[in-house]
Kinemage of the C-alpha trace (Angstrom):
@kinemage 1
@onewidth
@group {chain A} dominant
@subgroup {mainchain}
@vectorlist {calphas} color= white
{ca unk a 1} P -2.744 24.053 -2.767
{ca unk a 2} L -6.244 22.615 -2.906
{ca unk a 3} L -7.335 19.487 -1.059
{ca unk a 4} L -7.085 17.212 -4.119
{ca unk a 5} L -3.561 18.417 -4.891
{ca unk a 6} L -2.700 17.837 -1.227
{ca unk a 7} L -4.039 14.272 -1.347
{ca unk a 8} L -2.072 13.525 -4.518
{ca unk a 9} L 1.064 15.030 -2.967
{ca unk a 10} L 0.674 12.870 0.166
{ca unk a 11} L 0.284 9.706 -1.913
{ca unk a 12} L 3.221 10.564 -4.180
{ca unk a 13} L 5.522 11.561 -1.317
{ca unk a 14} L 4.690 8.415 0.633
{ca unk a 15} L 5.365 6.185 -2.380
{ca unk a 16} L 8.679 7.927 -3.031
{ca unk a 17} L 9.689 7.147 0.560
{ca unk a 18} L 8.565 3.505 0.281
{ca unk a 19} L 10.500 2.931 -2.936
{ca unk a 20} L 13.642 4.532 -1.501
{ca unk a 21} L 13.608 2.015 1.351
{ca unk a 22} L 13.635 -1.027 -0.965
{ca unk a 23} L 15.632 0.299 -3.900
{ca unk a 24} L 18.972 -1.203 -2.830
{ca unk a 25} L 17.692 -4.310 -1.039
{ca unk a 26} L 18.736 -7.611 -2.587
{ca unk a 27} L 16.267 -10.445 -3.089
{ca unk a 28} L 17.511 -12.168 0.069
{ca unk a 29} L 17.351 -8.923 2.064
{ca unk a 30} L 13.754 -8.454 0.893
{ca unk a 31} L 12.954 -11.746 2.657
{ca unk a 32} L 14.721 -10.877 5.925
{ca unk a 33} L 12.652 -11.529 9.052
{ca unk a 34} L 14.227 -10.956 12.472
{ca unk a 35} L 11.582 -13.378 13.798
{ca unk a 36} L 9.176 -15.650 11.903
{ca unk a 37} L 6.156 -13.544 12.891
{ca unk a 38} L 7.616 -10.272 11.548
{ca unk a 39} L 6.677 -9.079 8.067
{ca unk a 40} L 9.480 -9.078 5.524
{ca unk a 41} L 9.887 -6.223 3.034
{ca unk a 42} L 8.582 -8.285 0.098
{ca unk a 43} L 5.351 -9.039 1.959
{ca unk a 44} L 5.037 -5.392 2.961
{ca unk a 45} L 5.289 -4.244 -0.669
{ca unk a 46} L 2.615 -6.718 -1.744
{ca unk a 47} L 0.446 -5.654 1.177
{ca unk a 48} L 0.781 -1.990 0.187
{ca unk a 49} L -0.476 -3.003 -3.265
{ca unk a 50} L -3.574 -4.662 -1.793
{ca unk a 51} L -4.223 -1.544 0.278
{ca unk a 52} L -3.956 0.910 -2.602
{ca unk a 53} L -6.103 -1.307 -4.794
{ca unk a 54} L -8.825 -1.675 -2.159
{ca unk a 55} L -8.885 1.727 -0.509
{ca unk a 56} L -8.456 3.884 -3.589
{ca unk a 57} L -9.264 1.926 -6.729
{ca unk a 58} L -12.075 -0.234 -5.370
{ca unk a 59} L -13.720 2.049 -2.830
{ca unk a 60} L -13.177 5.369 -4.621
{ca unk a 61} L -13.624 4.268 -8.250
{ca unk a 62} L -15.255 0.820 -8.219
{ca unk a 63} L -12.242 -0.740 -9.963
{ca unk a 64} L -9.610 -3.354 -9.253
{ca unk a 65} L -6.304 -3.891 -11.008
{ca unk a 66} L -4.766 -6.256 -8.484
{ca unk a 67} L -3.590 -9.686 -9.656
{ca unk a 68} L -5.767 -12.338 -7.999
{ca unk a 69} L -2.966 -14.076 -6.127
{ca unk a 70} L -2.102 -10.887 -4.244
{ca unk a 71} L -5.126 -11.077 -1.961
{ca unk a 72} L -4.225 -14.619 -0.911
{ca unk a 73} L -0.566 -13.770 -0.306
{ca unk a 74} L -0.652 -10.205 1.018
{ca unk a 75} L -4.051 -9.310 2.456
{ca unk a 76} L -4.338 -8.116 6.051
{ca unk a 77} L -4.083 -11.066 8.407
{ca unk a 78} L -2.005 -13.292 6.146
{ca unk a 79} L 1.203 -14.639 7.632
{ca unk a 80} L 4.388 -13.895 5.705
{ca unk a 81} L 6.230 -17.020 4.633
{ca unk a 82} L 10.010 -17.316 4.435
{ca unk a 83} L 9.955 -19.164 1.092
{ca unk a 84} L 10.495 -16.656 -1.747
{ca unk a 85} L 9.047 -19.085 -4.310
{ca unk a 86} L 5.601 -18.456 -2.768
{ca unk a 87} L 5.692 -14.814 -3.863
{ca unk a 88} L 6.133 -12.721 -6.969
{ca unk a 89} L 9.642 -11.290 -7.282
{ca unk a 90} L 10.554 -7.830 -6.032
{ca unk a 91} L 10.604 -6.546 -9.626
{ca unk a 92} L 7.182 -8.038 -10.339
{ca unk a 93} L 5.695 -6.450 -7.226
{ca unk a 94} L 7.302 -3.099 -8.051
{ca unk a 95} L 5.760 -3.279 -11.534
{ca unk a 96} L 2.303 -3.996 -10.073
{ca unk a 97} L 2.773 -1.204 -7.522
{ca unk a 98} L 3.712 1.256 -10.267
{ca unk a 99} L 0.641 0.435 -12.330
{ca unk a 100} L -1.703 0.561 -9.343
{ca unk a 101} L -0.194 3.816 -8.149
{ca unk a 102} L -0.482 5.508 -11.534
{ca unk a 103} L -4.143 4.568 -11.700
{ca unk a 104} L -4.759 5.555 -8.059
{ca unk a 105} L -3.247 8.987 -8.656
{ca unk a 106} L -5.463 9.400 -11.715
{ca unk a 107} L -8.520 8.461 -9.635
{ca unk a 108} L -7.692 10.858 -6.803
{ca unk a 109} L -6.712 13.696 -9.147
{ca unk a 110} L -10.036 13.246 -10.937
{ca unk a 111} L -12.140 13.628 -7.789
{ca unk a 112} L -13.798 16.850 -6.789
{ca unk a 113} L -13.343 18.201 -3.288
{ca unk a 114} L -16.995 17.365 -2.672
{ca unk a 115} L -16.447 13.732 -3.706
{ca unk a 116} L -14.077 13.283 -0.773
{ca unk a 117} L -17.134 13.419 1.520
{ca unk a 118} L -19.020 10.719 -0.428
{ca unk a 119} L -19.444 7.212 0.970
{ca unk a 120} L -17.023 4.697 -0.535
{ca unk a 121} L -18.345 2.379 -3.212
{ca unk a 122} L -19.557 -0.738 -1.405
{ca unk a 123} L -19.921 1.034 1.931
{ca unk a 124} L -23.151 -0.839 2.704
{ca unk a 125} L -21.337 -4.196 2.440
{ca unk a 126} L -18.538 -3.184 4.830
{ca unk a 127} L -18.526 -4.480 8.377
{ca unk a 128} L -19.269 -1.872 11.064
{ca unk a 129} L -15.597 -1.426 11.981
{ca unk a 130} L -14.667 -0.718 8.373
{ca unk a 131} L -17.625 1.651 8.004
{ca unk a 132} L -16.378 3.629 10.988
{ca unk a 133} L -12.819 3.787 9.677
{ca unk a 134} L -13.641 4.330 5.994
{ca unk a 135} L -16.720 6.516 6.312
{ca unk a 136} L -15.932 8.620 3.205
{ca unk a 137} L -13.669 8.489 0.156
{ca unk a 138} L -11.348 11.064 1.715
{ca unk a 139} L -10.847 8.786 4.724
{ca unk a 140} L -9.947 5.907 2.372
{ca unk a 141} L -7.316 8.034 0.628
{ca unk a 142} L -5.896 9.366 3.890
{ca unk a 143} L -5.797 5.901 5.425
{ca unk a 144} L -3.897 4.486 2.477
{ca unk a 145} L -1.259 7.237 2.657
{ca unk a 146} L -0.730 6.791 6.400
{ca unk a 147} L -0.948 2.990 6.170
{ca unk a 148} L 1.743 2.904 3.495
{ca unk a 149} L 3.918 5.330 5.477
{ca unk a 150} L 3.682 3.044 8.503
{ca unk a 151} L 4.773 0.040 6.470
{ca unk a 152} L 7.595 2.035 4.850
{ca unk a 153} L 8.804 2.732 8.389
{ca unk a 154} L 8.743 -0.992 9.109
{ca unk a 155} L 10.947 -1.518 6.062
{ca unk a 156} L 13.265 1.181 7.414
{ca unk a 157} L 13.573 -0.797 10.653
{ca unk a 158} L 14.368 -3.956 8.686
{ca unk a 159} L 17.037 -1.981 6.805
{ca unk a 160} L 18.613 -0.891 10.081
{ca unk a 161} L 18.626 -4.475 11.361
{ca unk a 162} L 20.405 -5.455 8.138
{ca unk a 163} L 23.049 -2.800 8.844
{ca unk a 164} L 21.833 -0.429 6.142
{ca unk a 165} L 21.211 3.264 6.626
{ca unk a 166} L 17.894 5.065 6.402
{ca unk a 167} L 17.128 6.374 2.932
{ca unk a 168} L 15.426 9.669 2.188
């Protein structure tokens, strides 16, 4: 397996895990928060979309396919709200995620191994902390895969608190 195939596999495997965790959650379960300051599964899905859009589409390809309201609702540092009317529905977010993911996989699959070492598009405009974390396109791709996996694990914890089993 070459490095590009490995990157695609990591992204695909992580997304499969994320989707398995929300597949059987009802709309009300998607909004479950054990405490007001804990992210609910709906917010986590929207946040994963902002991550994939930014880290892979924007910084690796100079594109964006994210609906404008997603940044306001789901970007890092936003506080999840308990009112479902403030968010797109689960099905709407899953549709956006599917489209973003298809395009992200196309972007990654189209990169050369050498391109993984290139600076991300817009690197010069990043703050120093982001430059350190996202120093090359490969780091952006890797960070998205691990970032999404971490949030999928949070959804797994929410599932367990709801009395549901872990899903493979």
